[in-house]
C-alpha positions as CSV (number, residue, x, y, z in Angstrom):
1,M,22.1,-11.6,-16.0
2,N,24.7,-12.7,-18.6
3,E,22.8,-10.5,-21.2
4,L,23.1,-7.5,-18.9
5,I,26.9,-8.1,-18.4
6,K,27.3,-8.4,-22.2
7,K,25.5,-5.1,-22.6
8,K,27.7,-3.5,-20.0
9,K,30.8,-4.8,-21.6
10,S,29.7,-3.6,-25.0
11,L,29.0,-0.1,-23.4
12,I,32.6,-0.1,-22.1
13,D,33.9,-1.2,-25.5
14,L,31.9,1.6,-27.1
15,C,33.3,4.1,-24.7
16,F,36.8,2.9,-25.5
17,D,36.1,3.1,-29.3
18,L,35.0,6.7,-28.9
19,L,37.9,7.6,-26.6
20,E,40.5,6.1,-29.0
21,L,39.7,8.9,-31.4
22,D,41.0,11.2,-28.7
23,E,44.9,11.7,-28.7
24,D,45.0,11.8,-24.9
25,F,43.2,8.5,-24.5
26,E,46.2,6.3,-24.2
27,G,47.6,8.1,-21.2
28,N,44.3,8.0,-19.4
29,K,43.1,4.5,-20.4
30,E,43.7,3.1,-16.9
31,L,41.9,6.0,-15.1
32,I,39.0,5.9,-17.5
33,T,38.6,2.1,-17.1
34,E,38.7,2.5,-13.4
35,R,36.0,5.2,-13.5
36,L,33.8,3.2,-15.8
37,N,34.0,0.1,-13.6
38,A,33.2,2.3,-10.6
39,L,30.1,3.6,-12.3
40,E,29.0,0.1,-13.1
41,N,29.6,-0.9,-9.5
42,K,27.6,2.1,-8.2
43,A,24.7,1.4,-10.5
44,E,24.7,-2.2,-9.3
45,N,25.0,-1.1,-5.7
46,Y,22.2,1.5,-6.1
47,C,19.9,-1.1,-7.6
48,D,20.8,-3.8,-5.0
49,F,20.2,-1.3,-2.2
50,N,17.0,-0.1,-3.7
51,S,15.7,-3.8,-3.9
52,F,16.8,-4.3,-0.3
53,C,14.9,-1.2,0.9
54,K,11.8,-2.3,-1.0
55,S,11.9,-5.8,0.4
56,E,12.4,-4.3,3.9
57,I,9.4,-2.0,3.5
58,I,7.3,-5.0,2.5
59,R,8.6,-7.1,5.4
60,I,8.0,-4.2,7.9
61,K,4.5,-3.6,6.6
62,E,3.7,-7.2,7.1
63,E,5.1,-7.1,10.6
64,K,3.1,-4.0,11.3
65,K,-0.1,-5.8,10.2
66,H,0.8,-8.6,12.6
67,L,1.5,-6.2,15.5
68,D,-1.7,-4.3,14.8
69,R,-3.6,-7.6,15.1
70,Q,-1.8,-8.3,18.4
71,I,-2.6,-4.8,19.7
72,K,-6.3,-5.3,18.9
73,S,-6.3,-8.7,20.6
74,F,-4.8,-7.2,23.7
75,E,-7.2,-4.3,23.7
76,R,-10.1,-6.8,23.5
77,I,-8.6,-8.7,26.4
78,L,-8.2,-5.5,28.5
79,G,-11.8,-4.6,27.7
80,T,-13.0,-8.0,28.8
81,L,-10.8,-7.8,31.9
82,D,-12.2,-4.3,32.8
83,Y,-15.8,-5.6,32.3
84,K,-15.2,-8.6,34.5
85,A,-13.6,-6.5,37.2
86,K,-16.5,-4.1,37.2
87,E,-18.9,-7.1,37.4
88,V,-17.1,-8.5,40.4
89,M,-16.9,-5.2,42.2
90,N,-20.6,-4.4,41.6
91,F,-21.5,-7.9,42.8
92,L,-19.4,-7.4,45.9
93,D,-20.8,-3.8,46.2
94,S,-17.2,-2.6,46.6
95,K,-15.4,0.5,45.3
96,E,-11.9,-0.9,46.0
97,I,-10.3,-4.3,46.1
98,S,-6.7,-4.8,47.3
99,G,-4.4,-7.6,46.6
100,S,-1.8,-9.1,49.0
101,N,1.0,-7.7,46.9
102,G,-0.2,-4.1,47.2
103,H,-2.0,-3.9,43.9
104,K,-5.4,-2.2,44.0
105,I,-8.5,-2.1,41.7
106,K,-10.7,1.0,42.2
107,L,-14.1,1.6,40.8
108,W,-15.2,5.2,40.3
109,Y,-17.8,7.0,38.3
110,S,-17.5,9.9,35.9
111,T,-19.9,11.7,33.7
112,A,-20.0,12.0,29.9
113,V,-22.4,13.5,27.4
114,N,-24.3,11.2,25.2
115,I,-25.8,13.0,22.2
116,I,-29.2,11.3,21.4
117,N,-30.3,13.6,18.6
118,P,-27.9,16.2,17.3
119,D,-30.7,18.1,15.5
120,L,-32.3,19.0,18.8
121,I,-29.1,20.5,20.3
122,P,-29.3,24.4,20.5
123,T,-27.0,26.3,18.1
124,K,-25.0,27.9,21.0
125,F,-23.5,24.4,21.6
126,K,-22.6,23.8,18.0
127,T,-19.5,24.7,16.1
128,I,-19.5,24.7,12.3
129,K,-16.4,23.3,10.7
130,Q,-15.9,24.0,7.0
131,E,-13.1,22.5,5.0
132,T,-12.0,23.5,1.5
133,F,-10.6,20.8,-0.7
134,I,-8.6,21.6,-3.9
135,S,-8.8,19.2,-6.7
136,K,-5.3,18.9,-8.1
137,S,-6.3,16.5,-10.8
138,E,-8.9,19.0,-12.2
139,I,-6.3,21.9,-12.0
140,K,-3.7,19.8,-13.7
141,A,-6.1,19.0,-16.6
142,A,-7.1,22.7,-16.9
143,L,-3.5,23.8,-16.9
144,K,-2.6,21.2,-19.6
145,D,-5.5,22.6,-21.7
146,G,-3.8,26.0,-21.5
147,E,-6.0,27.6,-18.9
148,L,-4.2,30.1,-16.7
149,I,-5.0,29.5,-13.0
150,E,-3.6,32.0,-10.5
151,G,-1.9,30.3,-7.6
152,A,-1.2,27.1,-9.5
153,E,1.4,26.0,-12.0
154,L,2.6,22.8,-13.6
155,I,5.9,21.6,-12.5
156,K,8.1,18.9,-13.9
157,N,9.0,16.2,-11.4
158,E,12.3,14.3,-11.6
159,N,11.8,10.6,-11.0
160,I,14.1,7.7,-10.8
161,K,13.5,4.1,-11.5
162,Y,15.6,1.1,-10.3
163,K,15.5,-2.2,-12.1
């Protein structure tokens, strides 16, 4: 950290050395010093905030993993609860059970289609989905090699890195 502070101070000193060549420097020295310090503070604040955001993302992702595990656990519990309730109701040969507090458990039946062999299903019941995928990596390589591809172009991205 001290090395970084030394580098920053040497940058300010270098700016002052360059500015001293300018006749108007003396009158603006205080303003220029204030602005250079503000830039340093902004850079530090940006970097600190960037680090904070990255650590929060990591923390939240870990928390999300934990919550996903809890959700799966409760879904398994609900599945077991439903299975046991159905077992009890079938054993009692009952379609409805009422509790003393007004809660009810009802058992009903619905229909669903189970596809045993998709190849045997007539075509009138089939829908064909076709997706086109574009390989950006191959297009990028071709464009870099000088090939002209209508509908595609290389663009220059502007990136920023915080340290």
